[in-house]
ChimeraX commands (.cxc) that place a marker at each C-alpha (Angstrom):
marker #1 position -259.12,62.92,-20.84 radius 0.5
marker #1 position -256.44,59.64,-21.05 radius 0.5
marker #1 position -256.67,57.05,-17.64 radius 0.5
marker #1 position -254.25,58.04,-14.98 radius 0.5
marker #1 position -251.22,55.61,-14.50 radius 0.5
marker #1 position -253.29,53.70,-11.00 radius 0.5
marker #1 position -256.42,53.64,-13.69 radius 0.5
marker #1 position -254.38,51.53,-16.28 radius 0.5
marker #1 position -252.65,49.42,-13.53 radius 0.5
marker #1 position -256.40,48.28,-12.44 radius 0.5
marker #1 position -256.89,47.85,-16.23 radius 0.5
marker #1 position -253.91,45.82,-16.94 radius 0.5
marker #1 position -252.56,43.73,-14.27 radius 0.5
marker #1 position -249.26,43.23,-16.20 radius 0.5
marker #1 position -248.95,47.02,-15.63 radius 0.5
marker #1 position -249.80,46.81,-12.16 radius 0.5
marker #1 position -247.02,44.29,-11.46 radius 0.5
marker #1 position -244.50,45.95,-13.12 radius 0.5
marker #1 position -245.82,49.30,-11.31 radius 0.5
marker #1 position -245.64,47.14,-7.45 radius 0.5
marker #1 position -242.20,46.02,-8.71 radius 0.5
marker #1 position -240.97,48.83,-9.10 radius 0.5
marker #1 position -242.57,50.32,-5.77 radius 0.5
marker #1 position -240.98,47.83,-4.13 radius 0.5
marker #1 position -237.20,48.56,-5.60 radius 0.5
marker #1 position -237.45,52.01,-4.45 radius 0.5
marker #1 position -238.77,51.32,-1.09 radius 0.5
marker #1 position -236.05,48.86,-0.40 radius 0.5
marker #1 position -233.42,51.64,-2.19 radius 0.5
marker #1 position -231.59,49.48,-4.26 radius 0.5
marker #1 position -230.07,49.49,-7.88 radius 0.5
marker #1 position -230.60,46.29,-10.02 radius 0.5
marker #1 position -227.10,45.91,-9.54 radius 0.5
marker #1 position -227.33,45.55,-5.74 radius 0.5
marker #1 position -230.43,43.04,-6.86 radius 0.5
marker #1 position -228.70,41.06,-8.88 radius 0.5
marker #1 position -225.45,40.28,-5.96 radius 0.5
marker #1 position -228.45,39.38,-3.36 radius 0.5
marker #1 position -229.97,36.83,-5.49 radius 0.5
marker #1 position -227.07,34.40,-4.85 radius 0.5
marker #1 position -227.25,31.11,-6.44 radius 0.5
marker #1 position -230.49,32.42,-8.76 radius 0.5
marker #1 position -227.48,34.35,-10.74 radius 0.5
marker #1 position -230.58,36.87,-12.18 radius 0.5
marker #1 position -228.55,39.93,-14.17 radius 0.5
marker #1 position -229.45,43.65,-13.27 radius 0.5
marker #1 position -230.77,43.48,-16.93 radius 0.5
marker #1 position -233.57,40.88,-16.05 radius 0.5
marker #1 position -234.48,42.43,-12.98 radius 0.5
marker #1 position -234.97,45.91,-15.22 radius 0.5
marker #1 position -236.98,44.03,-18.10 radius 0.5
marker #1 position -239.08,42.54,-15.19 radius 0.5
marker #1 position -240.10,45.99,-13.77 radius 0.5
marker #1 position -240.78,47.73,-17.40 radius 0.5
marker #1 position -244.49,46.28,-17.70 radius 0.5
marker #1 position -244.04,45.35,-21.29 radius 0.5
marker #1 position -244.23,41.32,-21.00 radius 0.5
marker #1 position -244.96,39.23,-17.96 radius 0.5
marker #1 position -241.66,37.72,-16.28 radius 0.5
marker #1 position -240.98,34.34,-15.44 radius 0.5
marker #1 position -242.25,33.44,-11.52 radius 0.5
marker #1 position -238.80,32.76,-11.02 radius 0.5
marker #1 position -237.52,36.54,-11.67 radius 0.5
marker #1 position -240.58,37.84,-9.88 radius 0.5
marker #1 position -239.62,35.59,-6.55 radius 0.5
marker #1 position -236.08,36.55,-6.77 radius 0.5
marker #1 position -236.81,40.54,-7.10 radius 0.5
marker #1 position -239.67,40.71,-4.42 radius 0.5
marker #1 position -237.41,38.43,-2.15 radius 0.5
marker #1 position -234.36,41.10,-3.08 radius 0.5
marker #1 position -236.68,43.66,-2.13 radius 0.5
marker #1 position -237.74,42.16,1.10 radius 0.5
marker #1 position -241.42,42.02,-0.21 radius 0.5
marker #1 position -244.35,39.87,0.56 radius 0.5
marker #1 position -244.17,36.71,-2.01 radius 0.5
marker #1 position -247.44,35.90,-1.38 radius 0.5
marker #1 position -248.87,38.80,-2.66 radius 0.5
marker #1 position -246.32,38.67,-5.59 radius 0.5
marker #1 position -247.83,35.57,-6.36 radius 0.5
marker #1 position -251.35,36.55,-6.29 radius 0.5
marker #1 position -250.28,39.46,-9.03 radius 0.5
marker #1 position -247.88,37.11,-11.18 radius 0.5
marker #1 position -250.95,34.95,-11.69 radius 0.5
marker #1 position -253.39,37.84,-12.82 radius 0.5
marker #1 position -250.93,39.13,-14.57 radius 0.5
marker #1 position -250.03,35.57,-16.54 radius 0.5
marker #1 position -253.68,35.09,-17.32 radius 0.5
marker #1 position -254.43,38.25,-18.67 radius 0.5
marker #1 position -251.36,38.08,-20.77 radius 0.5
marker #1 position -252.45,34.48,-22.20 radius 0.5
marker #1 position -255.51,35.98,-23.05 radius 0.5
marker #1 position -254.03,39.12,-25.19 radius 0.5
marker #1 position -252.19,37.91,-28.80 radius 0.5
marker #1 position -249.12,38.92,-29.49 radius 0.5
marker #1 position -247.92,41.27,-31.83 radius 0.5
marker #1 position -247.49,41.23,-35.22 radius 0.5
marker #1 position -243.60,39.61,-35.75 radius 0.5
marker #1 position -243.14,39.75,-31.75 radius 0.5
marker #1 position -239.65,40.67,-31.68 radius 0.5
marker #1 position -237.13,40.30,-28.94 radius 0.5
marker #1 position -236.00,43.15,-27.79 radius 0.5
marker #1 position -231.87,43.93,-27.82 radius 0.5
marker #1 position -230.10,42.89,-24.74 radius 0.5
marker #1 position -229.03,46.07,-22.32 radius 0.5
marker #1 position -225.47,46.34,-22.72 radius 0.5
marker #1 position -222.52,48.51,-20.60 radius 0.5
marker #1 position -221.48,51.33,-22.16 radius 0.5
marker #1 position -218.30,49.66,-22.96 radius 0.5
marker #1 position -220.00,47.32,-25.05 radius 0.5
marker #1 position -222.34,49.96,-27.01 radius 0.5
marker #1 position -221.63,50.37,-30.94 radius 0.5
marker #1 position -224.48,51.20,-32.23 radius 0.5
marker #1 position -227.12,53.89,-31.65 radius 0.5
marker #1 position -229.77,51.20,-31.21 radius 0.5
marker #1 position -227.87,49.76,-27.83 radius 0.5
marker #1 position -227.50,53.28,-26.79 radius 0.5
marker #1 position -230.98,53.91,-26.97 radius 0.5
marker #1 position -231.63,50.96,-24.78 radius 0.5
marker #1 position -228.90,51.60,-21.81 radius 0.5
marker #1 position -230.32,55.14,-22.18 radius 0.5
marker #1 position -233.82,53.98,-21.35 radius 0.5
marker #1 position -232.33,51.20,-18.86 radius 0.5
marker #1 position -230.91,54.28,-16.63 radius 0.5
marker #1 position -233.66,56.01,-16.91 radius 0.5
marker #1 position -235.91,53.21,-15.24 radius 0.5
marker #1 position -232.82,52.43,-12.54 radius 0.5
marker #1 position -232.97,55.81,-11.60 radius 0.5
marker #1 position -236.91,55.42,-10.73 radius 0.5
marker #1 position -238.36,56.54,-14.00 radius 0.5
marker #1 position -238.36,60.00,-13.42 radius 0.5
marker #1 position -240.21,62.40,-15.76 radius 0.5
marker #1 position -239.13,64.41,-18.62 radius 0.5
marker #1 position -239.91,67.56,-16.94 radius 0.5
marker #1 position -238.10,66.34,-13.30 radius 0.5
marker #1 position -235.15,65.27,-16.00 radius 0.5
marker #1 position -235.08,68.59,-17.30 radius 0.5
marker #1 position -235.08,70.48,-13.80 radius 0.5
marker #1 position -232.44,68.33,-12.70 radius 0.5
marker #1 position -230.22,69.94,-15.85 radius 0.5
marker #1 position -231.07,73.28,-14.95 radius 0.5
marker #1 position -228.12,75.95,-14.53 radius 0.5
marker #1 position -228.91,79.95,-14.27 radius 0.5
marker #1 position -232.79,79.12,-15.57 radius 0.5
marker #1 position -231.18,77.16,-18.56 radius 0.5
marker #1 position -231.82,73.91,-18.87 radius 0.5
marker #1 position -229.20,70.96,-20.76 radius 0.5
marker #1 position -232.49,68.46,-21.00 radius 0.5
marker #1 position -234.75,70.15,-23.17 radius 0.5
marker #1 position -237.75,68.05,-22.35 radius 0.5
marker #1 position -239.01,67.64,-25.96 radius 0.5
marker #1 position -235.54,67.19,-26.85 radius 0.5
marker #1 position -235.30,63.95,-24.42 radius 0.5
marker #1 position -238.48,62.67,-25.24 radius 0.5
marker #1 position -237.68,62.54,-29.00 radius 0.5
marker #1 position -234.15,60.75,-28.01 radius 0.5
marker #1 position -236.17,58.16,-25.85 radius 0.5
marker #1 position -238.53,57.54,-28.47 radius 0.5
marker #1 position -235.86,56.78,-31.13 radius 0.5
marker #1 position -236.64,59.41,-33.34 radius 0.5
marker #1 position -233.54,61.06,-33.13 radius 0.5
marker #1 position -229.55,60.08,-31.84 radius 0.5
marker #1 position -228.50,62.34,-29.06 radius 0.5
marker #1 position -225.50,64.74,-28.97 radius 0.5
marker #1 position -222.97,63.66,-27.14 radius 0.5
marker #1 position -223.25,66.61,-24.65 radius 0.5
marker #1 position -227.40,66.02,-23.99 radius 0.5
marker #1 position -225.81,62.09,-23.16 radius 0.5
marker #1 position -223.49,62.86,-20.62 radius 0.5
marker #1 position -225.91,65.51,-18.91 radius 0.5
marker #1 position -228.63,62.72,-19.00 radius 0.5
marker #1 position -226.18,60.57,-17.59 radius 0.5
marker #1 position -225.80,62.74,-14.87 radius 0.5
marker #1 position -229.40,63.55,-14.36 radius 0.5
marker #1 position -230.02,59.95,-13.69 radius 0.5
marker #1 position -227.18,59.91,-11.23 radius 0.5
marker #1 position -225.40,56.94,-12.70 radius 0.5
marker #1 position -222.04,56.48,-11.40 radius 0.5
marker #1 position -221.16,53.06,-12.16 radius 0.5
marker #1 position -218.80,53.94,-15.44 radius 0.5
marker #1 position -216.73,57.07,-16.20 radius 0.5
marker #1 position -218.01,59.56,-17.88 radius 0.5
marker #1 position -215.13,59.03,-20.65 radius 0.5
marker #1 position -216.59,55.38,-20.63 radius 0.5
marker #1 position -220.21,57.23,-22.12 radius 0.5
marker #1 position -218.24,59.18,-24.28 radius 0.5
marker #1 position -216.61,56.29,-25.91 radius 0.5
marker #1 position -219.95,54.64,-26.65 radius 0.5
marker #1 position -220.97,57.55,-28.26 radius 0.5
marker #1 position -218.44,57.84,-30.48 radius 0.5
marker #1 position -218.79,54.26,-31.64 radius 0.5
marker #1 position -222.38,54.66,-32.08 radius 0.5
marker #1 position -222.06,57.72,-34.17 radius 0.5
marker #1 position -219.59,56.06,-36.38 radius 0.5
marker #1 position -221.86,53.44,-36.66 radius 0.5
marker #1 position -224.63,55.88,-37.81 radius 0.5
marker #1 position -222.48,57.86,-40.07 radius 0.5
marker #1 position -221.44,54.30,-41.60 radius 0.5
marker #1 position -225.11,53.14,-41.84 radius 0.5
marker #1 position -225.83,56.47,-43.87 radius 0.5
marker #1 position -222.98,56.29,-46.29 radius 0.5
marker #1 position -223.95,52.38,-47.12 radius 0.5
marker #1 position -227.77,53.36,-47.56 radius 0.5
marker #1 position -226.48,56.18,-49.52 radius 0.5
marker #1 position -224.62,53.89,-51.65 radius 0.5
marker #1 position -227.20,51.29,-51.91 radius 0.5
marker #1 position -229.36,53.75,-53.47 radius 0.5
marker #1 position -227.35,55.45,-55.64 radius 0.5
marker #1 position -226.15,51.81,-57.32 radius 0.5
marker #1 position -229.78,51.26,-57.66 radius 0.5
marker #1 position -230.58,54.49,-59.40 radius 0.5
marker #1 position -227.35,53.85,-61.81 radius 0.5
marker #1 position -228.71,50.37,-62.13 radius 0.5
marker #1 position -232.24,51.26,-63.34 radius 0.5
marker #1 position -230.31,53.71,-65.57 radius 0.5
marker #1 position -228.32,51.18,-67.37 radius 0.5
marker #1 position -231.52,48.89,-67.73 radius 0.5
marker #1 position -233.05,51.35,-69.86 radius 0.5
marker #1 position -233.22,50.81,-73.76 radius 0.5
marker #1 position -231.11,52.88,-75.92 radius 0.5
marker #1 position -232.83,55.45,-77.90 radius 0.5
marker #1 position -232.77,55.36,-81.39 radius 0.5
marker #1 position -232.22,58.19,-83.67 radius 0.5
marker #1 position -235.41,59.78,-85.60 radius 0.5
marker link #1:1,2 radius 0.2
marker link #1:2,3 radius 0.2
marker link #1:3,4 radius 0.2
marker link #1:4,5 radius 0.2
marker link #1:5,6 radius 0.2
marker link #1:6,7 radius 0.2
marker link #1:7,8 radius 0.2
marker link #1:8,9 radius 0.2
marker link #1:9,10 radius 0.2
marker link #1:10,11 radius 0.2
marker link #1:11,12 radius 0.2
marker link #1:12,13 radius 0.2
marker link #1:13,14 radius 0.2
marker link #1:14,15 radius 0.2
marker link #1:15,16 radius 0.2
marker link #1:16,17 radius 0.2
marker link #1:17,18 radius 0.2
marker link #1:18,19 radius 0.2
marker link #1:19,20 radius 0.2
marker link #1:20,21 radius 0.2
marker link #1:21,22 radius 0.2
marker link #1:22,23 radius 0.2
marker link #1:23,24 radius 0.2
marker link #1:24,25 radius 0.2
marker link #1:25,26 radius 0.2
marker link #1:26,27 radius 0.2
marker link #1:27,28 radius 0.2
marker link #1:28,29 radius 0.2
marker link #1:29,30 radius 0.2
marker link #1:30,31 radius 0.2
marker link #1:31,32 radius 0.2
marker link #1:32,33 radius 0.2
marker link #1:33,34 radius 0.2
marker link #1:34,35 radius 0.2
marker link #1:35,36 radius 0.2
marker link #1:36,37 radius 0.2
marker link #1:37,38 radius 0.2
marker link #1:38,39 radius 0.2
marker link #1:39,40 radius 0.2
marker link #1:40,41 radius 0.2
marker link #1:41,42 radius 0.2
marker link #1:42,43 radius 0.2
marker link #1:43,44 radius 0.2
marker link #1:44,45 radius 0.2
marker link #1:45,46 radius 0.2
marker link #1:46,47 radius 0.2
marker link #1:47,48 radius 0.2
marker link #1:48,49 radius 0.2
marker link #1:49,50 radius 0.2
marker link #1:50,51 radius 0.2
marker link #1:51,52 radius 0.2
marker link #1:52,53 radius 0.2
marker link #1:53,54 radius 0.2
marker link #1:54,55 radius 0.2
marker link #1:55,56 radius 0.2
marker link #1:56,57 radius 0.2
marker link #1:57,58 radius 0.2
marker link #1:58,59 radius 0.2
marker link #1:59,60 radius 0.2
marker link #1:60,61 radius 0.2
marker link #1:61,62 radius 0.2
marker link #1:62,63 radius 0.2
marker link #1:63,64 radius 0.2
marker link #1:64,65 radius 0.2
marker link #1:65,66 radius 0.2
marker link #1:66,67 radius 0.2
marker link #1:67,68 radius 0.2
marker link #1:68,69 radius 0.2
marker link #1:69,70 radius 0.2
marker link #1:70,71 radius 0.2
marker link #1:71,72 radius 0.2
marker link #1:72,73 radius 0.2
marker link #1:73,74 radius 0.2
marker link #1:74,75 radius 0.2
marker link #1:75,76 radius 0.2
marker link #1:76,77 radius 0.2
marker link #1:77,78 radius 0.2
marker link #1:78,79 radius 0.2
marker link #1:79,80 radius 0.2
marker link #1:80,81 radius 0.2
marker link #1:81,82 radius 0.2
marker link #1:82,83 radius 0.2
marker link #1:83,84 radius 0.2
marker link #1:84,85 radius 0.2
marker link #1:85,86 radius 0.2
marker link #1:86,87 radius 0.2
marker link #1:87,88 radius 0.2
marker link #1:88,89 radius 0.2
marker link #1:89,90 radius 0.2
marker link #1:90,91 radius 0.2
marker link #1:91,92 radius 0.2
marker link #1:92,93 radius 0.2
marker link #1:93,94 radius 0.2
marker link #1:94,95 radius 0.2
marker link #1:95,96 radius 0.2
marker link #1:96,97 radius 0.2
marker link #1:97,98 radius 0.2
marker link #1:98,99 radius 0.2
marker link #1:99,100 radius 0.2
marker link #1:100,101 radius 0.2
marker link #1:101,102 radius 0.2
marker link #1:102,103 radius 0.2
marker link #1:103,104 radius 0.2
marker link #1:104,105 radius 0.2
marker link #1:105,106 radius 0.2
marker link #1:106,107 radius 0.2
marker link #1:107,108 radius 0.2
marker link #1:108,109 radius 0.2
marker link #1:109,110 radius 0.2
marker link #1:110,111 radius 0.2
marker link #1:111,112 radius 0.2
marker link #1:112,113 radius 0.2
marker link #1:113,114 radius 0.2
marker link #1:114,115 radius 0.2
marker link #1:115,116 radius 0.2
marker link #1:116,117 radius 0.2
marker link #1:117,118 radius 0.2
marker link #1:118,119 radius 0.2
marker link #1:119,120 radius 0.2
marker link #1:120,121 radius 0.2
marker link #1:121,122 radius 0.2
marker link #1:122,123 radius 0.2
marker link #1:123,124 radius 0.2
marker link #1:124,125 radius 0.2
marker link #1:125,126 radius 0.2
marker link #1:126,127 radius 0.2
marker link #1:127,128 radius 0.2
marker link #1:128,129 radius 0.2
marker link #1:129,130 radius 0.2
marker link #1:130,131 radius 0.2
marker link #1:131,132 radius 0.2
marker link #1:132,133 radius 0.2
marker link #1:133,134 radius 0.2
marker link #1:134,135 radius 0.2
marker link #1:135,136 radius 0.2
marker link #1:136,137 radius 0.2
marker link #1:137,138 radius 0.2
marker link #1:138,139 radius 0.2
marker link #1:139,140 radius 0.2
marker link #1:140,141 radius 0.2
marker link #1:141,142 radius 0.2
marker link #1:142,143 radius 0.2
marker link #1:143,144 radius 0.2
marker link #1:144,145 radius 0.2
marker link #1:145,146 radius 0.2
marker link #1:146,147 radius 0.2
marker link #1:147,148 radius 0.2
marker link #1:148,149 radius 0.2
marker link #1:149,150 radius 0.2
marker link #1:150,151 radius 0.2
marker link #1:151,152 radius 0.2
marker link #1:152,153 radius 0.2
marker link #1:153,154 radius 0.2
marker link #1:154,155 radius 0.2
marker link #1:155,156 radius 0.2
marker link #1:156,157 radius 0.2
marker link #1:157,158 radius 0.2
marker link #1:158,159 radius 0.2
marker link #1:159,160 radius 0.2
marker link #1:160,161 radius 0.2
marker link #1:161,162 radius 0.2
marker link #1:162,163 radius 0.2
marker link #1:163,164 radius 0.2
marker link #1:164,165 radius 0.2
marker link #1:165,166 radius 0.2
marker link #1:166,167 radius 0.2
marker link #1:167,168 radius 0.2
marker link #1:168,169 radius 0.2
marker link #1:169,170 radius 0.2
marker link #1:170,171 radius 0.2
marker link #1:171,172 radius 0.2
marker link #1:172,173 radius 0.2
marker link #1:173,174 radius 0.2
marker link #1:174,175 radius 0.2
marker link #1:175,176 radius 0.2
marker link #1:176,177 radius 0.2
marker link #1:177,178 radius 0.2
marker link #1:178,179 radius 0.2
marker link #1:179,180 radius 0.2
marker link #1:180,181 radius 0.2
marker link #1:181,182 radius 0.2
marker link #1:182,183 radius 0.2
marker link #1:183,184 radius 0.2
marker link #1:184,185 radius 0.2
marker link #1:185,186 radius 0.2
marker link #1:186,187 radius 0.2
marker link #1:187,188 radius 0.2
marker link #1:188,189 radius 0.2
marker link #1:189,190 radius 0.2
marker link #1:190,191 radius 0.2
marker link #1:191,192 radius 0.2
marker link #1:192,193 radius 0.2
marker link #1:193,194 radius 0.2
marker link #1:194,195 radius 0.2
marker link #1:195,196 radius 0.2
marker link #1:196,197 radius 0.2
marker link #1:197,198 radius 0.2
marker link #1:198,199 radius 0.2
marker link #1:199,200 radius 0.2
marker link #1:200,201 radius 0.2
marker link #1:201,202 radius 0.2
marker link #1:202,203 radius 0.2
marker link #1:203,204 radius 0.2
marker link #1:204,205 radius 0.2
marker link #1:205,206 radius 0.2
marker link #1:206,207 radius 0.2
marker link #1:207,208 radius 0.2
marker link #1:208,209 radius 0.2
marker link #1:209,210 radius 0.2
marker link #1:210,211 radius 0.2
marker link #1:211,212 radius 0.2
marker link #1:212,213 radius 0.2
marker link #1:213,214 radius 0.2
marker link #1:214,215 radius 0.2
marker link #1:215,216 radius 0.2
marker link #1:216,217 radius 0.2
marker link #1:217,218 radius 0.2
marker link #1:218,219 radius 0.2
marker link #1:219,220 radius 0.2
marker link #1:220,221 radius 0.2
marker link #1:221,222 radius 0.2
marker link #1:222,223 radius 0.2
view
């Protein structure tokens, strides 16, 4: 039997810090955009706060302090949690490659499937991290869901690109209203065009490699 989220938080203070930050935001009833406005001169972007609450890395103390202050939390408690998380992360070696994640872009700037995926993950977290079953229920009409949890799960794991219809219902289920639905349709069109272009380029490269390999074969002499 797997461990519960609370058990994982106790075992990993990095996860615990992220869960605590997310709970503060839910209690305050704020979006990341609203939190960014509250930080004033600190000038932290909404995506910075979103990454801080993911639990995949330890944010800088200045980010945590601004996050907690915007939500009306206790800076002293935040400092203790952050210190424990930072000490824990120093004990754990970095993963291979240490690749940095792409920044989360607004729909009007999305051009690739990877950028679209990042935006979908961000809006789900911004909506409070609803489970796949919750999203499935939110898009259920007359007993039929337009967001099957297995399909949405595969999309969010990066195993497949969403259909345009699924994307639009996902946006609605997450309660995203900062951009008109047409902007998301355009974002999907650009990402799909990029996907088809990348696929055709890969096919052309493979075809060229096969042809070059064939040309490299020595001529066969007649017996």
